[in-house]
Structure formats: C-alpha cells, structure tokens
C-alpha positions as MATLAB code, in Angstrom:
seq = 'XXXXXXXXXXXXXXXXXXXXXXXXXXXXXXXXXXXXXXXXXXXXXXXXXXXXXXXXXXXXXXXXXXXXXXXXXXXXXXXXXXXXXXXXXXXXXXXXXXXXXXXXXXXXXXXXXXXXXXXXXXXXXXXXXXXXXXXXXXXXXXXXXXXXXXXXXXXXXXX';
ca = [
      -8.941   -9.549   12.314;
      -7.923   -6.559   14.415;
     -10.309   -4.913   16.798;
     -11.859   -1.733   15.502;
     -10.993    1.109   17.838;
     -13.505    3.771   18.711;
     -12.063    7.182   17.976;
     -13.354   10.448   19.306;
     -13.949   13.415   16.980;
     -10.554   15.006   17.737;
      -8.674   11.778   16.954;
     -10.607   11.495   13.689;
      -9.694   15.083   12.734;
      -6.038   14.411   13.583;
      -6.015   11.261   11.440;
      -7.668   13.046    8.535;
      -5.145   15.895    8.591;
      -2.085   13.668    9.006;
      -3.184   11.454    6.101;
      -3.331   14.586    3.950;
       0.026   15.942    5.104;
       2.299   14.064    7.501;
       4.801   16.931    7.426;
       2.573   19.252    9.469;
       4.254   20.664   12.528;
       2.558   19.853   15.794;
       1.530   23.513   16.132;
      -0.011   23.562   12.635;
      -1.789   20.286   13.275;
      -3.205   21.598   16.562;
      -4.459   24.731   14.827;
      -6.113   22.760   12.015;
      -7.922   20.372   14.360;
      -8.849   22.951   17.004;
      -6.706   21.678   19.862;
      -3.552   22.518   21.787;
      -0.039   21.432   20.823;
       0.522   19.222   23.895;
      -2.859   17.508   23.458;
      -2.149   16.817   19.770;
       1.294   15.481   20.542;
      -0.101   13.056   23.169;
      -2.873   11.921   20.842;
      -0.514   11.372   17.894;
       1.773    9.314   20.154;
      -1.226    7.279   21.379;
      -2.356    6.673   17.773;
       1.168    5.462   16.970;
       1.294    3.240   20.064;
      -2.073    1.696   19.122;
      -0.771    0.936   15.626;
      -3.304    3.209   13.907;
      -0.569    5.513   12.594;
       2.115    3.222   11.218;
       4.612    5.406    9.387;
       4.985    8.698    7.562;
       6.213    8.695    3.959;
       6.566   10.986    0.965;
       4.713    9.839   -2.144;
       6.937    9.943   -5.203;
       5.698   10.572   -8.743;
       6.329    7.283  -10.595;
       6.569    8.951  -14.016;
       9.209   11.409  -12.800;
      11.206    8.412  -11.575;
      10.938    6.575  -14.884;
       8.296    4.113  -13.689;
       5.409    5.261  -15.888;
       3.826    1.860  -16.575;
       1.445    0.357  -14.024;
       0.368   -3.263  -14.450;
      -2.199   -5.263  -12.540;
      -1.002   -8.843  -12.656;
      -3.123  -11.819  -11.595;
      -1.075  -14.803  -10.439;
      -2.049  -18.457  -10.199;
      -0.063  -20.691   -7.870;
       1.138  -24.215   -8.693;
       0.556  -25.435   -5.171;
      -0.653  -24.200   -1.817;
       1.783  -25.711    0.647;
       2.937  -23.463    3.441;
       6.418  -23.437    1.961;
       5.221  -22.451   -1.529;
       3.048  -19.627   -0.211;
       5.809  -18.358    2.081;
       8.357  -18.468   -0.753;
       6.086  -16.527   -3.101;
       5.122  -13.931   -0.499;
       8.775  -13.452    0.470;
       9.590  -12.993   -3.213;
       6.975  -10.255   -3.725;
       7.903   -8.485   -0.480;
      11.501   -8.359   -1.649;
      10.956   -7.263   -5.244;
      11.072   -3.490   -5.801;
       8.774   -3.543   -8.844;
       5.923   -5.128   -6.861;
       4.169   -2.252   -5.125;
       1.188   -4.160   -3.728;
       0.219   -7.801   -3.363;
      -3.158   -9.190   -2.356;
      -4.164  -12.781   -1.715;
      -7.430  -13.160   -3.618;
     -10.581  -15.234   -3.659;
     -11.922  -16.433   -6.981;
     -10.198  -17.564  -10.161;
      -6.748  -16.088   -9.398;
      -4.701  -16.562   -6.237;
      -2.895  -13.206   -6.038;
      -3.186   -9.735   -7.509;
      -0.014   -7.667   -7.864;
       0.390   -4.013   -8.731;
       3.675   -3.750  -10.565;
       5.502   -0.668  -11.850;
       7.869   -0.659  -14.805;
       9.681    1.851  -16.969;
       8.034    0.563  -20.161;
       6.380   -2.526  -21.637;
       9.716   -4.196  -22.352;
      10.792   -3.674  -18.725;
       7.575   -5.306  -17.521;
       7.933   -8.167  -20.008;
      11.431   -8.815  -18.671;
      10.097   -8.916  -15.092;
       7.187  -11.178  -16.099;
       9.051  -13.657  -18.298;
      12.427  -13.798  -16.552;
      11.454  -13.287  -12.926;
       7.812  -13.823  -11.996;
       7.002  -16.772  -14.250;
      10.349  -18.403  -13.390;
       9.405  -18.497   -9.688;
       8.926  -22.122   -8.619;
       5.528  -21.422   -7.009;
       3.944  -19.634   -9.981;
       1.806  -21.583  -12.479;
       0.671  -18.631  -14.593;
      -0.136  -14.956  -14.781;
      -2.426  -12.547  -16.596;
      -1.509   -8.883  -16.994;
      -3.590   -5.768  -17.516;
      -1.921   -2.451  -18.271;
      -3.334    0.726  -16.751;
      -3.898    3.292  -19.486;
      -4.292    6.207  -17.087;
      -4.944    6.913  -13.429;
      -8.404    8.255  -12.705;
      -8.066    8.154   -8.918;
      -5.248    7.242   -6.576;
      -5.670    7.878   -2.863;
      -3.656    6.821    0.132;
      -5.832    8.402    2.844;
      -8.378    6.080    4.430;
     -11.851    7.311    5.372;
     -11.998    8.142    9.086;
     -15.499    7.466   10.341;
     -17.158    8.061   13.672;
     -17.386    5.261   16.184;
];
C-alpha cells in the first residue's frame, strides 16, 4: 500500500480543479485556486513527481463512439498459479473492450467493466474471447441499463 501524502489546502484546491478540467492554463488554474502562476506550476510539477497526478486525458462519450453497451462481468479463474494470473491480467490489459479490471474477494475472482457496440458484440467477446482464455473457468454478466453516476474525480480531503 502506498503512503498517504499530506496535502496542504492549496494542493487540494489544485487537485480538485485539475480533476474537473485538465485543460486549464496555468494562469487560469492559479486564478481559480487563489495563487500565482509560478507557484501553481511548481506545485503541479511536484504533484506529478510524487505520482499523485498521473496523466491528463479527455473523456470520450462511449455512445457517440458506438460503444453504448456497458457490461459488468464477473470472472472465475480455473487456477491461481502465478502464470495463470499473469496471463489473464496481461490479456485484460491488452484488450480494448475491457475498460476496468479488479481482483475481487468473495465468490468471483475478477470484475471487469466491458464496453460493446451491442449485445451481439458483447456475446462475441464473451463466447469467442473471454471464455476461450485458458485461465478462465466461467463468467457472469450484468448489463447496465443506464448510467446514474459516473465520476472520474477523486475526493480530495484534508490531511
């Protein structure tokens, strides 16, 4: 587990603003957080160096890109050797339909969030790709009917 870093109020404001909009200019960011441009620039660089800020991305609308189906897929492994786990995790890291993968406690071993263009597209992925993987014993799928909340910004609390 990584050490929790103590952030001062200005760092917390910077993180909050950058999670909302990573395209802010340094001048706009400084104005929003009540600081100077050079101070913000140094702090953003320090947050990057510490690994708190990892990367800046644009969030694409999945429906506009023809990926309107979201599926939560529970996966059960056949075995738990280091090789089997590594092979499965390499597979999910490399597959563009798998958006997230979590190793789980409880009845299932992994939880995947998968996007697809439609049910048939997902069925093709499930039957011809995922379930054919040598490490996978079984899977259970749940289709999201709608999105009630989707956030990417983490809460930034005082320390």
